[in-house]
VMD Tcl script that draws the C-alpha trace (Angstrom):
set ca {
  {228.39 38.08 138.50}
  {228.39 41.65 138.59}
  {231.24 41.88 141.53}
  {233.32 39.82 139.51}
  {232.61 41.75 136.24}
  {233.40 44.81 138.08}
  {236.46 43.61 139.08}
  {237.84 43.08 135.46}
  {240.01 45.22 133.78}
  {238.77 47.56 130.90}
  {240.60 45.48 128.57}
  {238.59 42.09 129.49}
  {235.44 43.86 129.91}
  {235.92 44.85 125.86}
  {237.20 41.08 124.95}
  {235.15 38.94 126.89}
  {231.41 40.00 125.74}
  {232.84 40.37 122.06}
  {234.06 36.56 122.38}
  {230.81 35.26 124.30}
  {228.61 36.79 121.74}
  {230.91 36.09 118.72}
  {231.22 32.37 119.58}
  {227.64 32.16 120.56}
  {226.48 33.14 117.08}
  {229.10 31.42 115.51}
  {228.48 27.88 117.64}
  {224.81 28.37 116.91}
  {225.52 28.78 112.75}
  {227.45 25.96 112.66}
  {225.18 23.57 114.99}
  {222.13 24.59 112.48}
  {224.36 24.23 109.53}
  {225.44 20.95 110.74}
  {221.69 19.61 111.61}
  {220.88 20.86 107.78}
  {223.46 18.99 106.63}
  {222.65 15.80 108.70}
  {219.23 15.74 107.79}
  {219.90 16.48 104.08}
  {222.30 12.96 103.97}
  {219.74 11.04 105.76}
  {216.86 12.16 103.12}
  {219.39 11.36 100.11}
  {220.13 7.76 101.77}
  {216.53 7.20 102.35}
  {215.98 8.47 98.32}
  {218.60 6.16 97.49}
  {217.23 3.04 98.64}
  {214.14 4.19 97.19}
  {215.29 4.30 93.99}
  {217.13 1.11 94.52}
  {214.13 -0.85 95.31}
  {212.59 0.27 92.26}
  {215.32 -0.67 90.04}
  {215.48 -4.26 91.86}
  {211.63 -4.21 90.73}
  {212.18 -3.44 87.44}
  {215.45 -6.07 87.13}
  {212.54 -8.82 88.19}
  {209.95 -7.70 85.59}
  {212.73 -7.99 83.22}
  {213.61 -11.48 84.09}
  {210.09 -12.32 83.70}
  {209.98 -10.54 80.31}
  {212.98 -12.75 79.39}
  {211.48 -16.27 80.21}
  {208.33 -14.97 78.09}
  {210.29 -14.30 75.06}
  {212.53 -17.09 75.79}
  {208.88 -19.59 75.68}
  {207.55 -18.16 72.83}
  {210.66 -18.98 70.80}
  {210.66 -22.48 72.08}
  {207.17 -23.17 71.96}
  {206.91 -21.84 68.13}
  {209.25 -23.97 66.79}
  {207.94 -26.74 64.30}
  {210.51 -29.82 65.20}
  {209.08 -29.09 68.86}
  {205.30 -29.37 67.70}
  {206.28 -32.45 65.50}
  {207.93 -34.16 68.66}
  {204.96 -33.74 70.99}
  {202.63 -34.79 68.45}
  {204.34 -38.02 68.08}
  {205.33 -38.13 71.58}
  {209.01 -38.70 70.50}
  {210.86 -38.37 73.83}
  {214.22 -38.90 72.30}
  {213.59 -36.01 69.71}
  {212.29 -33.63 72.40}
  {215.26 -34.00 74.56}
  {217.37 -33.60 71.45}
  {215.74 -30.28 70.92}
  {215.38 -28.85 74.54}
  {218.74 -29.57 75.97}
  {220.77 -27.61 73.67}
  {218.20 -24.58 74.32}
  {218.44 -25.27 78.18}
  {222.04 -24.76 77.86}
  {221.99 -22.03 75.66}
  {219.11 -20.12 77.24}
  {220.49 -20.84 80.76}
  {217.25 -22.48 81.95}
  {216.86 -24.23 85.49}
  {213.59 -26.04 84.62}
  {211.73 -27.34 81.15}
  {208.76 -29.23 81.42}
  {206.69 -30.57 78.37}
  {203.12 -31.89 78.79}
  {200.53 -33.25 76.49}
  {196.59 -32.00 76.99}
  {196.25 -35.02 79.61}
  {198.52 -33.79 81.89}
  {200.79 -36.63 81.24}
  {204.76 -35.52 81.46}
  {206.45 -36.13 78.23}
  {210.19 -34.20 79.52}
  {211.12 -32.75 82.75}
  {214.63 -31.41 82.50}
  {216.32 -30.01 85.71}
  {219.30 -28.60 87.10}
  {221.65 -31.03 88.77}
  {220.60 -29.07 92.48}
  {216.59 -29.84 91.71}
  {216.68 -33.14 90.56}
  {215.77 -34.71 93.86}
  {213.43 -31.88 95.00}
  {209.64 -32.45 94.48}
  {207.51 -29.26 92.57}
  {204.43 -28.13 93.98}
  {203.57 -27.14 90.50}
  {199.77 -28.24 90.02}
  {198.58 -24.82 88.97}
  {201.23 -24.11 86.52}
  {200.91 -27.94 85.00}
  {197.01 -27.42 84.87}
  {197.41 -24.18 83.28}
  {199.95 -25.43 80.53}
  {198.04 -28.51 79.68}
  {195.32 -26.02 78.56}
  {197.51 -24.21 76.53}
  {196.92 -21.13 78.53}
  {199.68 -18.48 79.36}
  {200.77 -17.79 83.09}
  {203.43 -16.23 84.87}
  {203.72 -17.57 88.39}
  {206.35 -18.73 91.63}
  {206.87 -22.70 92.09}
  {208.15 -24.09 95.55}
  {210.25 -26.72 96.04}
  {208.61 -29.18 98.63}
  {210.74 -29.36 101.97}
  {213.37 -26.89 100.54}
  {213.68 -23.06 100.53}
  {213.72 -23.05 96.89}
  {211.24 -20.95 94.47}
  {211.36 -20.56 90.89}
  {210.05 -18.16 88.49}
  {207.83 -20.24 85.73}
  {206.28 -19.08 82.65}
  {203.99 -21.37 80.62}
  {202.48 -21.21 76.89}
  {200.82 -23.56 75.05}
  {201.96 -26.13 72.25}
  {199.78 -25.89 68.88}
  {199.92 -26.69 65.75}
  {197.29 -25.88 62.55}
  {195.34 -28.95 63.80}
  {194.83 -27.51 67.43}
  {196.43 -27.60 71.02}
  {199.34 -30.15 71.10}
  {199.99 -29.78 74.77}
  {201.84 -27.47 76.92}
  {205.32 -26.03 78.05}
  {206.74 -24.63 81.11}
  {210.09 -23.32 81.38}
  {211.83 -21.59 84.75}
  {214.70 -20.23 86.70}
  {215.57 -20.20 90.32}
  {215.33 -17.43 92.29}
  {218.38 -17.93 94.13}
  {221.84 -15.94 95.10}
  {222.89 -16.17 91.83}
  {220.24 -13.92 90.39}
  {220.44 -11.56 93.70}
  {224.12 -10.80 93.15}
  {223.40 -10.09 89.34}
  {221.14 -7.50 90.54}
  {223.14 -6.24 93.27}
  {226.45 -6.20 90.99}
  {228.21 -3.07 92.05}
  {226.24 -1.76 94.38}
  {226.83 -1.72 98.40}
  {223.30 -2.60 99.21}
  {222.11 -6.16 100.11}
  {219.16 -8.00 98.78}
  {216.89 -10.54 100.52}
  {214.08 -12.61 99.17}
  {211.72 -14.03 101.77}
  {208.14 -15.10 102.25}
  {206.31 -14.79 105.67}
  {209.66 -13.49 107.12}
  {211.68 -17.22 106.28}
  {214.47 -16.12 103.94}
  {214.77 -17.86 100.37}
  {217.72 -16.39 99.09}
  {220.17 -13.38 100.22}
  {223.48 -11.88 99.35}
  {224.17 -10.98 103.20}
  {226.03 -14.00 104.88}
  {225.17 -12.77 108.74}
  {221.19 -13.86 107.59}
  {220.87 -17.25 107.37}
  {218.81 -19.12 104.58}
  {215.36 -20.45 106.13}
  {215.77 -18.47 109.21}
  {213.07 -17.00 110.79}
  {213.52 -13.09 110.93}
  {211.54 -9.96 111.19}
  {211.59 -7.67 107.75}
  {209.55 -4.42 107.47}
  {206.10 -4.48 105.43}
  {205.90 -3.85 101.79}
  {203.77 -0.54 102.37}
  {206.19 1.24 104.73}
  {208.87 3.75 103.86}
  {212.47 2.58 104.42}
  {212.86 1.82 107.93}
  {215.76 0.79 110.24}
  {216.80 -2.67 111.11}
  {219.63 -4.07 113.07}
  {221.10 -7.44 112.10}
  {224.11 -9.27 113.58}
  {224.66 -5.95 115.74}
  {224.76 -3.76 112.66}
  {222.40 -1.10 111.48}
  {220.45 -0.85 108.26}
  {218.00 1.03 106.37}
  {215.41 -1.54 104.84}
  {212.74 -0.92 102.07}
  {210.63 -4.37 101.04}
  {208.91 -4.52 97.66}
  {206.19 -7.61 96.67}
  {207.02 -9.49 93.08}
  {203.81 -11.04 92.68}
  {202.98 -14.03 90.68}
  {199.67 -15.66 89.82}
  {198.89 -17.63 92.76}
  {201.74 -16.43 95.30}
  {204.17 -13.86 95.80}
  {207.83 -13.00 97.10}
  {208.83 -10.11 99.38}
  {212.31 -8.58 98.47}
  {214.09 -6.52 101.26}
  {216.55 -4.36 100.06}
  {219.32 -3.65 102.64}
  {221.32 -0.38 102.99}
  {224.23 -0.39 105.47}
  {223.70 2.97 107.82}
  {227.80 2.60 108.54}
  {228.21 4.79 105.51}
  {225.87 7.47 106.75}
  {227.48 7.29 110.11}
  {230.71 7.82 108.76}
  {230.09 11.03 106.37}
  {227.98 12.35 109.76}
  {231.36 11.96 111.70}
  {233.27 13.52 108.98}
  {231.00 16.50 108.79}
  {230.68 17.03 112.60}
  {234.46 16.60 113.02}
  {234.86 19.71 110.22}
  {232.57 21.72 111.89}
  {234.49 21.41 115.28}
  {237.82 22.23 113.41}
  {236.08 25.21 111.89}
  {234.77 26.30 115.38}
  {238.01 26.27 116.77}
  {239.63 28.27 114.05}
  {237.31 30.86 114.00}
  {237.20 30.83 118.15}
  {241.10 31.66 117.82}
  {240.81 34.23 115.06}
  {238.18 35.92 116.90}
  {240.09 35.90 120.61}
  {243.16 37.16 118.33}
  {241.23 39.90 117.00}
  {239.67 40.97 120.25}
  {242.82 40.95 122.00}
  {244.26 43.34 119.58}
  {241.10 45.78 119.65}
  {241.41 45.84 123.63}
  {245.06 46.59 123.86}
  {244.61 49.24 121.26}
  {241.90 51.13 123.07}
  {243.44 50.64 126.75}
  {246.78 51.96 125.81}
  {245.83 55.56 125.14}
  {243.37 55.21 128.03}
  {245.76 54.45 130.71}
  {247.96 57.55 129.86}
  {244.62 59.65 130.24}
  {244.03 57.61 133.54}
  {247.07 58.28 135.03}
  {247.06 62.17 134.60}
  {243.20 62.12 136.29}
  {244.53 60.20 139.39}
  {247.46 62.66 139.79}
  {244.90 65.78 139.57}
  {242.63 64.01 141.95}
  {245.18 63.65 144.23}
  {247.23 66.42 144.13}
  {244.57 69.12 143.22}
  {247.12 70.67 140.46}
  {244.70 71.76 137.73}
  {247.88 72.81 135.70}
  {248.49 68.94 134.57}
  {247.30 68.26 130.88}
  {246.75 64.78 129.36}
  {248.59 64.12 126.39}
  {247.03 64.11 123.29}
  {248.73 61.46 120.81}
  {245.55 60.22 118.58}
  {242.94 61.70 116.72}
  {240.26 59.09 117.31}
  {237.66 58.76 119.99}
  {240.61 58.40 122.53}
  {242.23 61.58 121.70}
  {238.95 63.47 122.04}
  {238.79 62.17 125.45}
  {242.23 63.54 126.06}
  {241.06 67.18 124.75}
  {238.02 66.99 126.32}
  {239.44 66.12 129.67}
  {242.10 68.98 129.43}
  {239.40 71.29 128.40}
  {237.43 69.76 131.63}
  {240.63 70.32 133.65}
  {240.49 73.79 132.83}
  {236.84 74.20 133.16}
  {237.24 73.15 136.64}
  {239.80 75.98 137.24}
  {237.72 78.44 135.84}
  {234.82 77.20 138.02}
  {236.57 77.13 141.16}
  {237.32 81.23 140.61}
  {233.86 81.84 140.09}
  {232.58 79.60 142.76}
  {232.65 82.45 145.41}
  {231.07 84.48 143.02}
  {227.98 82.03 142.15}
  {227.44 81.07 146.07}
  {226.51 84.73 146.79}
  {224.03 84.48 143.93}
  {222.82 80.97 144.87}
  {220.82 82.21 147.82}
  {218.64 84.41 145.42}
  {218.19 81.94 143.01}
  {217.31 79.02 145.50}
  {214.30 81.49 146.71}
  {213.11 81.69 143.17}
  {213.83 77.94 142.39}
  {211.40 76.92 144.97}
  {208.72 78.50 143.62}
  {209.23 77.23 140.29}
  {210.17 73.62 141.57}
  {206.34 73.35 142.32}
  {205.16 74.78 138.54}
  {207.86 72.59 137.21}
  {206.91 69.43 139.13}
  {203.36 69.50 137.61}
  {204.71 69.75 133.96}
  {207.15 67.55 134.12}
  {204.72 64.94 135.20}
  {202.38 65.57 132.33}
  {205.76 65.39 129.75}
  {206.68 62.10 131.88}
  {203.11 60.32 130.86}
  {203.26 61.62 127.10}
  {207.12 60.76 126.68}
  {205.81 56.97 127.91}
  {203.36 56.99 125.43}
  {205.60 58.35 122.55}
  {208.20 55.72 124.00}
  {205.97 52.92 123.70}
  {204.94 54.02 120.42}
  {208.53 54.40 118.84}
  {209.54 50.98 120.01}
  {206.80 49.11 118.37}
  {207.60 51.40 115.27}
  {211.26 50.38 115.37}
  {210.36 46.93 115.77}
  {207.36 46.90 112.91}
  {210.23 48.67 110.86}
  {212.92 46.13 111.37}
  {210.04 43.37 110.65}
  {208.94 44.76 107.40}
  {212.62 45.24 106.20}
  {213.69 41.75 107.10}
  {210.45 40.32 105.25}
  {211.20 42.83 102.25}
  {214.92 41.47 102.14}
  {213.28 37.91 102.51}
  {211.13 38.39 99.61}
  {213.95 40.05 97.39}
  {215.88 36.62 98.37}
  {213.38 34.45 97.48}
  {212.29 35.78 94.44}
  {215.56 36.46 93.00}
  {216.85 32.83 93.89}
  {213.15 31.50 92.29}
  {213.94 33.80 89.46}
  {217.51 32.31 88.87}
  {215.80 28.79 89.05}
  {212.96 29.31 86.96}
  {215.15 29.89 83.70}
  {217.16 26.75 84.08}
  {214.28 24.71 84.80}
  {212.16 26.17 81.89}
  {214.88 25.49 79.53}
  {215.02 21.85 80.68}
  {211.27 21.45 80.79}
  {210.71 23.31 77.65}
  {213.40 20.95 75.78}
  {212.10 17.60 77.24}
  {209.33 17.26 75.01}
  {211.57 17.80 71.95}
  {214.05 14.90 73.51}
  {211.22 12.70 74.05}
  {209.90 12.95 70.43}
  {213.46 12.91 69.23}
  {213.87 9.65 70.91}
  {210.59 8.28 70.16}
  {211.78 8.49 66.04}
  {214.81 7.09 66.86}
  {213.49 4.17 68.76}
  {210.82 3.96 65.63}
  {213.94 3.99 63.08}
  {215.46 1.42 65.35}
  {212.38 -1.40 65.12}
  {212.19 -0.48 61.16}
  {215.64 -1.61 61.01}
  {214.89 -4.79 63.14}
  {211.79 -5.34 61.05}
  {213.18 -5.15 57.67}
  {216.95 -6.34 58.41}
  {215.92 -9.20 60.88}
  {219.05 -10.91 60.15}
  {222.26 -8.25 60.73}
  {225.92 -8.77 60.64}
  {227.39 -10.94 63.85}
  {229.37 -7.75 65.15}
  {225.75 -5.80 64.61}
  {224.50 -8.89 66.78}
  {227.01 -8.80 69.22}
  {226.81 -4.84 69.85}
  {222.93 -5.16 70.38}
  {223.41 -7.77 73.02}
  {225.94 -5.92 75.02}
  {223.94 -2.56 74.63}
  {220.62 -4.44 75.44}
  {218.81 -3.05 73.23}
  {215.54 -4.40 74.44}
  {216.13 -2.78 78.01}
  {216.91 0.69 76.61}
  {213.92 0.76 74.34}
  {211.80 -0.31 77.16}
  {213.72 1.72 80.04}
  {214.58 5.54 77.68}
  {210.90 6.68 77.89}
  {210.54 6.00 81.53}
  {213.67 8.01 82.01}
  {212.23 10.75 80.05}
  {209.05 10.85 81.93}
  {210.75 10.61 85.45}
  {212.83 13.94 84.19}
  {209.44 15.25 83.17}
  {207.96 15.05 86.62}
  {210.94 16.29 88.24}
  {211.00 19.37 86.15}
  {207.44 19.91 86.78}
  {207.75 19.64 90.59}
  {210.43 22.25 90.53}
  {208.27 24.46 88.54}
  {205.92 24.00 91.08}
  {208.12 24.76 93.73}
  {209.56 27.89 92.35}
  {206.16 29.20 91.63}
  {205.22 28.96 95.45}
  {208.38 30.49 96.26}
  {207.59 33.32 93.99}
  {203.79 33.61 95.47}
  {205.39 33.87 99.10}
  {208.03 36.38 98.04}
  {205.34 38.88 97.01}
  {207.80 41.87 96.08}
  {204.73 43.96 95.52}
  {203.79 43.31 99.10}
  {203.07 47.30 99.44}
  {200.52 47.16 97.10}
  {196.87 46.80 97.94}
  {195.83 44.45 95.39}
  {193.20 41.53 94.84}
  {195.29 38.07 95.57}
  {194.40 34.40 96.47}
  {194.13 33.63 100.26}
  {194.62 30.26 99.59}
  {197.85 30.56 97.44}
  {199.30 32.61 100.07}
  {198.55 29.34 102.80}
  {200.05 26.71 100.60}
  {203.23 29.11 100.07}
  {203.92 29.71 103.46}
  {203.29 25.99 104.26}
  {205.94 25.04 101.71}
  {208.33 27.66 103.30}
  {207.76 25.93 106.77}
  {207.99 22.06 105.21}
  {211.41 21.51 107.08}
  {209.59 21.81 110.36}
  {206.49 20.13 109.14}
  {208.18 17.21 108.16}
  {209.26 14.32 110.64}
  {212.26 14.96 112.97}
  {214.53 12.92 115.39}
  {212.55 14.36 118.43}
  {208.85 14.28 117.06}
  {206.56 12.44 113.88}
  {205.36 14.56 111.26}
  {202.92 16.90 111.57}
  {200.04 16.41 109.69}
  {197.97 19.55 108.16}
  {194.61 19.16 106.98}
  {193.44 21.89 104.83}
  {189.52 22.02 104.48}
  {189.30 25.02 101.88}
  {185.86 26.43 100.91}
  {185.14 28.35 97.95}
  {185.95 32.05 98.90}
  {186.65 34.79 96.19}
  {189.87 36.93 95.89}
  {189.66 39.75 98.16}
  {191.64 43.01 98.04}
  {194.74 43.09 100.38}
  {197.98 43.62 100.92}
  {199.38 39.65 99.93}
  {202.89 40.35 101.29}
  {201.92 41.28 104.77}
  {199.41 38.46 104.65}
  {201.93 35.81 104.13}
  {203.52 37.51 107.25}
  {200.78 36.48 109.21}
  {200.13 33.44 108.10}
  {203.86 32.66 108.79}
  {203.89 33.95 112.45}
  {200.28 31.84 113.36}
  {201.86 28.68 111.97}
  {205.35 28.53 113.27}
  {204.02 29.49 116.81}
  {201.73 26.47 116.34}
  {204.44 24.31 115.38}
  {206.46 25.35 118.24}
  {203.29 24.44 120.50}
  {202.97 20.93 118.90}
  {206.65 20.35 119.65}
  {206.24 21.32 123.01}
  {203.33 19.33 123.39}
  {204.69 16.05 121.88}
  {207.39 16.41 124.35}
  {205.15 16.44 127.35}
  {202.89 13.61 126.14}
  {199.84 15.90 125.26}
  {199.34 15.09 121.23}
  {201.19 11.84 120.40}
  {199.71 12.50 116.83}
  {200.54 16.36 116.33}
  {197.81 18.19 114.02}
  {197.25 21.37 112.30}
  {193.67 21.94 110.84}
  {193.32 25.12 108.37}
  {189.83 26.09 107.04}
  {188.50 29.00 105.14}
  {184.72 30.20 104.48}
  {182.94 33.05 103.30}
  {180.59 34.36 105.91}
  {178.30 37.64 104.67}
  {180.62 40.15 103.16}
  {184.01 38.50 104.91}
  {186.30 35.71 104.68}
  {187.26 34.05 107.95}
  {190.32 31.59 108.18}
  {190.71 29.28 111.15}
  {194.16 27.62 111.91}
  {194.04 25.27 114.68}
  {196.51 23.10 116.46}
  {196.15 20.33 119.27}
  {199.15 21.33 121.29}
  {199.85 22.66 124.84}
  {196.99 25.69 124.46}
  {197.36 29.04 126.08}
  {196.22 29.85 129.57}
  {193.12 31.93 130.03}
  {195.11 34.34 132.16}
  {197.52 35.12 129.47}
  {195.29 35.22 126.51}
  {194.39 39.25 127.22}
  {198.04 39.77 126.72}
  {198.25 37.60 123.56}
  {198.55 40.69 121.22}
  {200.54 43.20 123.35}
  {203.90 44.33 122.45}
  {207.07 42.25 123.58}
  {204.72 39.68 125.27}
  {205.93 36.03 125.00}
  {205.93 32.75 126.88}
  {208.71 31.57 124.79}
  {212.36 31.12 126.36}
  {214.97 33.80 126.11}
  {216.45 34.06 122.83}
  {213.74 31.98 121.11}
  {210.97 34.62 120.94}
  {210.57 38.48 120.29}
  {206.85 38.85 121.61}
  {206.41 41.00 117.98}
  {204.96 38.22 115.78}
  {201.36 38.17 117.19}
  {201.42 42.06 117.93}
  {202.70 43.03 114.49}
  {199.77 40.37 112.80}
  {197.29 41.72 114.78}
  {197.96 45.25 113.78}
  {198.01 43.93 109.82}
  {194.70 42.38 110.28}
  {193.14 44.98 111.82}
  {194.77 48.46 110.89}
  {195.77 47.59 107.49}
  {192.79 45.20 106.46}
  {189.88 46.63 108.75}
  {189.16 43.06 109.91}
  {190.04 40.97 113.28}
  {192.12 38.24 114.78}
  {190.87 36.21 117.85}
  {192.34 33.55 119.70}
  {190.07 30.50 121.19}
  {192.21 28.29 123.38}
  {192.12 25.85 126.51}
  {194.87 24.58 128.37}
  {196.02 20.98 126.79}
  {193.75 21.36 124.28}
  {195.26 23.34 121.58}
  {194.34 26.58 120.26}
  {192.43 28.29 117.14}
  {193.33 31.65 115.53}
  {190.42 33.18 113.77}
  {191.16 35.65 110.72}
  {188.48 37.79 109.58}
  {189.02 40.25 106.83}
  {186.34 42.00 104.89}
  {185.20 41.34 101.18}
  {186.00 44.71 98.96}
}
mol new
graphics top color blue
foreach p $ca { graphics top sphere $p radius 0.5 }
foreach p [lrange $ca 0 end-1] q [lrange $ca 1 end] { graphics top cylinder $p $q radius 0.2 }
display resetview
């Protein structure tokens, strides 16, 4: 490789390293940016399916509440009470058939207090089916209110049923049951306008579905209700699946929401395609700029080189290199011309110097011995000084990076905090105003129960009952979201510690929590490993006098190393369940913090060098070897404490931080 590099021209030696460095940094940035966007897309898809599953559950509840409202309207009719009292089936049919059609009910059943059926009205698709409705029938005959699911024997059909008693002033006359099928029509109504599919099933047997690839009644494997959204394959197509439970009094139904992953894959492919085009464009620009720079530098150097070759070959010291620029190349030509004149002058003085050389050589031998001893002592002192300078330089760079990071994080937190406070502060007034409007609407409904037809149509079209129920929930969700953003902003401000140079009183637990929040993107589950479990065992400890920002830097270095060790251990099969355990305690007049992991551990042979500057076991480019060294100096020199490491290979590592209480 060295022979090949020596054989290159100067322009190539300038361009090739610059291209390699620029393209490597550019490619690394694009890969990091692409992975971040990919993770963000996946997280957005999972949040969307969780939100849609919650909406499906609310729609099921709305259907149930609709049935409850309808059965109350039917059961309280005087004509119905009179017909049941007289057991007049023709009058019952005259009353219930129009209601069944208007309310679009699939089933209406009226029974007396003995359980005898007076009327049983069903849709055409249910006339031959036998209902397993013993529970709801017994409940209705007692006049009790019940919400349950009713199966149709030997068929994969389920009805959502509601019971109510039929009462008069004399007492209980009987009961009524109404119900609607839980079928594809209901699912298509719920999933209307969405790219997602719904499957209703019980014990992995499909009852109704909007996905043609899933056969009704078949035995399928769906995720459990208590699991987060999971990837499954149906008909060679991948979906994100989330299962929710819709309970009844005696049984329940599972509803699985399917979201096609093909949409996510298309977006990811577009993202990487654009990043690839951006890389090609950037590479071309860097290559052209590098070529122009190299050409500009080498053009003038060639002229100086030609003159130097002639001077060497002809021994003609009267030649002069042309000076065409005032930059570094021009300065080089001037210096070269001065060198030629100096050599010419030196040749003239060489003879005289040779005569003096013999005299000086005698004295030189005497002084060499003296100077040798002095140089050896200076070399030892210079090595120590150089080591200290390198360490000081690295500390200054690291402190400047942390200070810049603190200013950046604090600035972002401040900018986010203002609009979030504005939103959060106005949510209470918005909630109050909404409640007043809803109260006013209820008064209108109470005192004007029979509005004009135009108002009734507008009320049905706007679905006032659903809006009245859902609007306070939306405001509550917004308040929870705003509170969560305020907590995140507070954690960022705690971690930034713009006053990190100030020795002040601080809460160590707050610093650890804010550091964990900054590292949350590395702690959560990745494509190559599961989520890292963080166990916090905090004791009651007092606030201490410390450099808070520098302590946060120590926590960041140790936790980042623990995450690296857990990732390596998981890949080697040493820790299938990666764990970080953080504990604190007060021991006498000191605060002790333990940070332990169950990763690869640290060999005993290198533990003594663990806190040395520039010592690292990580691959080239991943670690500088300064993190633990700087952390050690912060704890020992700045705070008068101690930093220890206890580890066995394959059994994890534990760092013990001890800080005195002042």
